[in-house]
N, C-alpha and C positions, 0 to 999 in steps of 0.2 A: 503493501498501500504507500501512497505518497507520503503517508505522514508518519512512518517508523520512524524508529529512531536513528536509523542510518542516515537519515537525512542532515544530522548534526554532526559537522566536523568535529574530532579531539583538537582541541587548541595544542599548540607547539609547545608553549609553556605549562608549567605546574604553578597554580596559585600559591602553592607553599614553598614553592623554589626559594633559595636563599637570594635576597638582592635588597637593593635600598628601596624602600616603597616609596613610589613617587605621590600615592593616593591618600594612605590613611590620615583621618584626621589628627590635629594635636589632642593631647591627653585631655587637654580643658574643655573641649569641643561639645556644644549641647548635642551633637549628631550621635555622641555616644548613650543617650538617654534611649531606654528600650521601649519608650513609647513614642520614638522620632519615626515616622514612617518613612519607608524608603524604598521606592517601588519603581515601574518603569511606563510608560505610555505609548500608546500606538492610535491610529484613527481609521476607520471602516475603508473608507474609499482607497486608503493609501496602502492597506495590506488585502484586502479580502480577495479582490479578483471576483470570479463568477458573476459578472456582472449581469449575464441572462439567463441564470440557472436559479430552479426553484420557485418561479413568480415575481423576482426581483424587476422593479419597473426601472425606466431610465431615470438618471439623475442630471442634475445641470453640468456635472463635472464629466458625464459619459459625453453630454453634447459639445462641451467647451474643448475636452483634449481630442475630440475627434475632427475639431474645425482645424484645417491646416494653420500654422503659423502660431497657434495660440500655446503650444506646448513645445519645449526642447526638444529637438529630434524626433516631433511627431507621437511623443511615448503617450499611452494610457492608462489607465488603472485596471484594464480589461483582465489582466491575469495578476498583474503587482506580484505580491507574496505568496498566491494563491493559499492564503490563509485559510480560505472557506472550507478545503480539504484537508489542509495540514495544521488546523488547530490544536490537538491533541498531542502532537509532539511540540508545536509552540509553546502550549501550557507545559509541557514535560522542561522544554528549556528553562521557562521562567522562574519554574518551580526549582529546577536545578541550582539556579544561579542564586538560591535563597533568598531572592525578590520578595519583600511582604505585601505587596499590592501590585494591583495592575488596572491602568484606566486605559479604556476602550471605548469606542462609542459605537452607538446604534444606527445601522443604516435606515433612515427612514424608509425610502422606496424598497426595502426588503421585506419590511414586516406589517405593510399597510397598502392595499389595494386603491385605484383612482377613485373609488366610490368610499373610502374610508372604513372598509371592512378589514380585519386581520387576514394575514396572510400566513397561516398556521407554519407553514416549513419555514419560513424566514424569522419566525418566532421560536420554532423549536432549534433552532440552531444556537441561538443565543441562550435559551435553555439550557441545553447541554453544555455550552461554552463556559456559563457563568456556574452551572452545578458542578463543573470538574474543577473550577478553580476555588469553590469553598469547600470542596473536598479536600483540596491540598493545603487548605488553610493559609488561603491568599486573599487578601481585602480586595472588594470591587468597586471600583470607581466607574462610572457608567456616565458618559458624555450623549445626551440625546440628540445634539446637532452639531457635526463637525463638517459642516458644509454642503453636505449632499441633498442637497432640496430636490426634492421628486417634480422631473420635468413638467409634469402636468399642471404643477401649480405655479412654476415660472412661466408657462403658457398662458397662466391667467394673470401676471402681475409680478410674480414673485413675491420678493420683501417689500416692493413698493406698494402691493395690495393688502391693504388691512386685514382683509378676510385671510390671508395667509398665519397671520397672527393666532387666530381662533382655529385654524386646521392644525396648527402646532399642539395647541393645547389639548386638542382631539387625540393628535398622536401619544402624547405624554401620558393622557388618561389611559390606553390603551396597552401602552409599553408598560407601564407602572402596575397595571392591574395584571397583566400577565407574568410580571417578573418581581411582584413584591415578595420580599422575604430574602431574595439572594442578590440583592444589592446593598453594600455599604452606604455610599453617597452618590446620588444622582447630579450633575452639573446639566444644567437645561443646555446651554448655549456654549460653544466653543469660541472665543475669538469675535465677539461681533463688530469688532474694528476691523478686521481684515475681508469679514462679510459684506459688510456696508462700503468701507472705502475702497477695497480692492476689487470688490464685485462690482459695485455700482458707481463707483466715484472715477477711478481711472482705467477700469477694464481688465488689471493684470490678472485678476482670478473670475472664476465662472460666477454671474451668467455675463460677463465681458462688457457691461456699460459703463458709459464714462459721461458723468454729469455730478457738480457738486450738490444740488437739490435733491438728487437722486439718493445719494449717498446717504444726507440727513435723515431723510424720509424712511429709508431703508432701516437705519439704524433706530430709529423709533418704533419701527414695527417689531424687528428684533427683540428689541428691550420688552415691548409690549408683551409677545411671545413668552418670554420670560417670567413675566410678572403674573401672567395668567395661568401659565403652567405650574407656579410655586405652590398654590393651594390645593391642586389637582395632586401632586405627589404626597403633598403632607396629607390628603385625604386615603388616599391608596395605599401609601407605604409610609406609615406615620414612624417606623423605627428606624428609618435612613436619615442620613444628612441630605440638606437640599443648598444648592449654591449655584454659581455661574464661573465661568473661565474667562478671565480678560488676558490680552496680551498687554503688557506695558513697555513702554520706550524713555528712556533718560534722553534728555535734551542735553546739551550743554554749550555756552556761548564761545564764540569764537574769540573773541576778545572782551576786555572789562568795558566797553561801551555801552551805555543805558538802551541803545537800541540793539544789540546782541543781547544782552541779559532779557529783555521783553521779548527778543526772538525765541529764546530757548524758552520763555515761560511759555511762549504760543505754541510752541513745538508739543510741549506736555498738556497742554490744554485739549489739543485736538487727537493726542494719542491715548490719554487717561482720563482725564476729567470728563469729555464727553461719554464715557462710560460710566465710570465711579460716581462723578456727580447725581445723575437720576437714580442709580441704585442706591446711593447712601444718603444721598441728599435731597431727592425728590425733586429736583429742578436741573436743567441743562445749563452750563456754564455761558453767561453772557457773551464773554470774550471769543467763545467759539463764533460767534455771529459776526465779532468783528473783524475775525480772521477771515471767516466764510459769509461776506455781506450777501443778505437776499436769500438764504438757503435753509430759512427756519421750517422745519416741518411741519405739518397740520396735527396737532395736540388736542385731542378732544377731552373735556370735563372728565376727572377720575383717572384718565392716562396714568399721569407721574404720581398718585397713590398707588396705582395697582403694580408699576414699575418696581417702585421702592418698598415691596414686600420685603419683610425681614428674611434674610438667608441664614443660614448655619454655619457656611463656610465661604471664602473667597477664594479660587484658583487663580494663581498669579502665573503668566508665562514671560520669562524673559529670556533674550537673545543678545542684545548689544545696544550700544549709544549710538546718539547721532549728533555731531559739532554742527551747529548752525550759525549763520549770522543774518542780521537784518535784509529783506530783500530791498528796504529802501520805500515800501508801501507800507503795508497793514500786515507782514507776515514774516517768514523766513526762508533760508535758502540753506540746503546741505554745504559745509564745506569739509570734504573728506581730508584726514587728518593724514600726514607723511610718517613714515617710521613707526608704525602701530601694528602690532600682532592683527591677523585678519584670519577669519575661517573661508572655507572654500566658498562659502556663500559670499565672500566679500564684507562681513559684518566685521566691524571693531570687538574686539576681545575686551570687554570692560567690565570685570566681577564689582566694581565699586558701585556702578550703576543701579545694580540690583539692592545692594544694603541701601544707598542714599535715597530709593525711590520707596522701599518698604517703610523705613523710618520716617521718611516723609508724609507718607500716606497715615502712619499712625497719629502723626500730629494735625492733621488737615480732616480726617474722619473719625470722629468719636465714637460712632458706631461700627468703627471697622471690625468685622468678625475675625474668626479664627483663618489663618492663611495657611493654604498648601500650595508650595511651588508645583504647579499641575505641568510645568513642560520647562526645561533646559538643558542646553545640549548644544553641541555644534557639527555642521560638516565638514568630513573633510576626504581626501579622495585614497579612499583606502583599500588596499589590494591585500590578497593572500600570499603569503611569502613563506615557504616550508610548512606549509599547513597551519599557520597561524596569522593573527594580523597585530602588528603593535602601533597603536593609536597614541603614540605618544602626547600629540597635540590636545587630544581630547581628554585624555588622563590628566594633564596639567590644567586643562579648563575647568573640569569637574573639581577638584580638589579646590581650586580658586572659588569657585562658584559656591561650593559647599561652605567654605569658611567665610565667604560673604552673608550668607543665609545665619550662620553662627553669629556674625557679628551684629546681624538686625535682631535675633532673638536675645541677644545680651544687652540690647538697647530696648529692649521691652517689648517688642513685637511677637504676637502669638504667633507662630510659625508651628505648625504640626506635622509638616510631611513635605518630602522631596521625588518628584518624579522624573527620571531620567527621559528624556526626547532622544532616541527614540529605543524601544525594545530590539527592532531590526531595522535595517535599511529598507527605504520603501519609496512610494510613489511621492515624488517632493513636489507636487501640485505643478506650477508653470515650468519648473526646472527638471520635470521629469526624473528618470533614474540615474542622472548623473552626480547628485550630490547625495553624500550618503552621513546621515545622522544618526545611524544604528550603533548601538554596542553588540550588537551581532551581524555580521557580516551576511550577506544574501548575493548568492550568484544567480543571477535571473535567469539564466539559460537552463542551470540545472536545480534550482531551488535549494541548493547547498546551504546551510547555515553553518557558518564559522563564528565561534566564539572569539572575540577581540580580547585585547590586552585589557582594555577598560573594565569591560565585564568579569573577566577573572578577579582582579582588584577590588571590584564592587563586591563582589561574592566573598573574597577573602574577607573583608572589613565587616560583614554581615556575621560572618562565621566568628570570627573574634568577638562582636558585640554581643551574641548570643552566648558564647560561653563567660563570658563577663557578669550578664546580668543573672 
């Protein structure tokens, strides 16, 4: 079978081999606490494949990736990591590394038909997957929407159509009734900034529209969908945690000038406050519309109260910072710094940005809920050599970002866990399969999994922590 254990390569290094360990946190790190959760994350369209099987409907990413010129090398998620067929071996891999939690997403087009009725084969896939994870003692963190909107809803306006928010609530109702008791934590949305801005504002992501007003209206409907879903999840699965996942960005000024300081502030308004203010303050930041005049969304009475429904946790995804200067008008423009470390994505490695943002949020939002770092990681051009992958830059990246998390905890931020992005190399959206974020290497031709050195060291740390507890 495709999902037998032979699909995983034996690493070339032993996790217990004598060496100078470049990963293990300092002895006083909060990460040694046994209740600090350490897991890995994936997303449905990026790993599952099987896009035409067992009643799954087309998604906006099927459509977008099949459109010439939209995705690097013409790659699509049609096969991806073939996780739909290999999920048992992938769960064994996760468990074998000793990871304590798994963050996955449900594919909306796989579990519900166009009339809103359940697709049993799709639901059964997730029931088997979650059941096996629970049997292995792995905590389950489930995201309902990681960007794969059913195409039939996009055909009716997608997130520009207010009705999509209500259809999302129906979807959340179905899935949470079906999977109640098997999920430790539900996240409604993953990175609404990307869905709204990249999908509707600049066209880099599906559905590929580019209009500033579209972006703010799509965001409003995304956040409304979140707010509508929270009470549904509470009613159907009361024992689980409920929250949302936001990607955050650090903006720094290119100079000490007041104009550049203002530009950096506006960068963070559009990247962070645009999402966090309505969630935690019940209002959009006015400065957003100073930055993007004339793009105010249509907000109906009661919408912001719905959006600001209390949540049990906030998921934070962080990757890089952006250095900016004033554009001379009312906004900002990026000024890439020279001589800094960058990843395969071209993103600057800047762990202090994560710490600074987390500490800043604690000061800004009095009702800031407990935080999980739901994604953090980096892409590198990893290759298998002599049966292993020595991903030295990733090991250093993870160590420094985990140290930044520890610094934020010591500054008083309530951070409960950290999820590596990603468990395995996968379909990296508009960049296709070229960019590798996994701690496990995937040969897309053979689907062979090879454990990278970073995964070995994370596993070693977890083993040491368990032995000490």
